[in-house]
C-alpha positions in Angstrom: -6.0 24.0 -78.1 -6.2 21.2 -75.6 -9.9 20.7 -76.3 -9.3 20.5 -80.0 -6.5 18.0 -79.4 -8.8 15.9 -77.2 -11.6 15.9 -79.7 -9.2 15.1 -82.6 -7.6 12.3 -80.7 -11.0 10.8 -79.8 -12.2 11.0 -83.3 -9.1 9.4 -84.7 -9.3 6.5 -82.2 -13.0 5.9 -83.0 -12.5 6.0 -86.8 -9.4 3.8 -86.5 -11.2 1.2 -84.4 -14.0 1.1 -87.0 -11.6 0.7 -89.9 -9.4 -1.9 -88.2 -12.5 -3.7 -86.8 -13.8 -4.2 -90.3 -10.5 -5.6 -91.5 -10.6 -8.5 -89.0 -12.5 -11.6 -89.9 -15.2 -12.5 -87.5 -16.5 -16.0 -86.8 -18.9 -17.6 -84.4 -16.1 -18.9 -82.2 -14.5 -15.4 -82.0 -17.8 -13.9 -80.9 -18.4 -16.4 -78.0 -17.5 -15.4 -74.5 -14.1 -16.5 -73.3 -14.2 -18.6 -70.1 -10.6 -19.6 -69.2 -10.0 -21.6 -72.4 -13.1 -23.8 -71.9 -16.1 -23.5 -74.3 -19.0 -21.9 -72.4 -21.8 -24.2 -71.4 -25.4 -23.1 -71.3 -26.7 -19.6 -71.3 -25.6 -16.8 -69.0 -27.1 -16.4 -65.5 -29.1 -13.3 -64.6 -27.7 -11.4 -61.7 -30.1 -10.2 -59.0 -30.7 -6.5 -58.5 -29.5 -7.1 -55.0 -26.0 -7.7 -56.3 -25.9 -4.2 -57.9 -27.3 -2.6 -54.8 -24.6 -4.1 -52.7 -22.0 -3.0 -55.3 -23.4 0.6 -55.1 -23.2 0.4 -51.3 -19.6 -0.7 -51.4 -18.7 2.1 -53.9 -20.5 4.6 -51.8 -18.6 3.9 -48.6 -15.3 3.1 -50.4 -15.3 6.6 -52.0 -16.3 8.1 -48.7 -13.2 6.7 -47.0 -10.9 7.5 -49.9 -11.8 11.2 -49.8 -12.5 11.6 -46.1 -9.3 10.2 -44.6 -6.9 12.4 -46.5 -9.1 15.4 -45.9 -9.1 14.8 -42.1 -5.3 14.3 -42.0 -4.6 17.4 -44.0 -7.0 19.7 -42.2 -6.5 18.3 -38.7 -4.5 21.3 -37.5 -6.2 24.0 -39.6 -9.7 23.1 -38.4 -9.2 25.1 -35.1 -8.6 28.3 -37.0 -10.6 28.0 -40.1 -13.5 25.6 -39.2 -16.3 27.3 -41.2 -14.3 27.4 -44.5 -13.0 23.8 -44.2 -16.3 22.3 -43.1 -18.1 24.3 -45.8 -16.0 22.5 -48.4 -16.8 19.0 -47.1 -20.5 19.5 -46.4 -21.7 19.1 -50.0 -19.7 15.8 -50.1 -21.4 14.6 -46.9 -24.8 15.6 -48.3 -24.1 13.5 -51.4 -23.1 10.5 -49.3 -26.3 10.9 -47.2 -28.5 11.0 -50.3 -26.8 7.8 -51.6 -27.2 6.1 -48.2 -30.9 7.0 -48.0 -31.4 5.6 -51.6 -29.7 2.4 -50.5 -31.9 2.1 -47.4 -35.1 2.8 -49.4 -34.1 0.2 -52.1 -33.4 -2.4 -49.4 -29.7 -2.6 -49.9 -29.1 -3.2 -46.2 -31.8 -5.9 -45.9 -30.0 -9.2 -46.0 -33.0 -11.4 -45.6 -34.2 -11.3 -49.2 
C-alpha cells in the first residue's frame, strides 16, 4: 500500500509540474541565471575537477564523523562484552571509507600543489 502511494504521489507531482510548467509564460529574461538581482555578465566559469575531488573528500570524512561518533558513544560500554558483533557491524563501513580514501589519493585529491 505504501509503495503504491509513493508511486502515485510521485506520478502526480511529475504530471502536475509538467502541466503547470506549460501554463507559465517563458521569456529570455526568466531563463537567465539569477545573480543577486544583477544581470549576469559574461559566460559561466568552468570549475576545476580538483574542486569536486576536494568536495568528495570533505563528504567522505564528514560522513565518517557523523556516523562514527554516535556509534562510539552508544557502544562504548557494550564493546567489552560483545566486541565481535559490534565491530562486525562497523567493518563494512570502514571498508567503504578506506575505498573512498584510496580513490581520493589515486586521483590526487590530497595533492595541493596542482
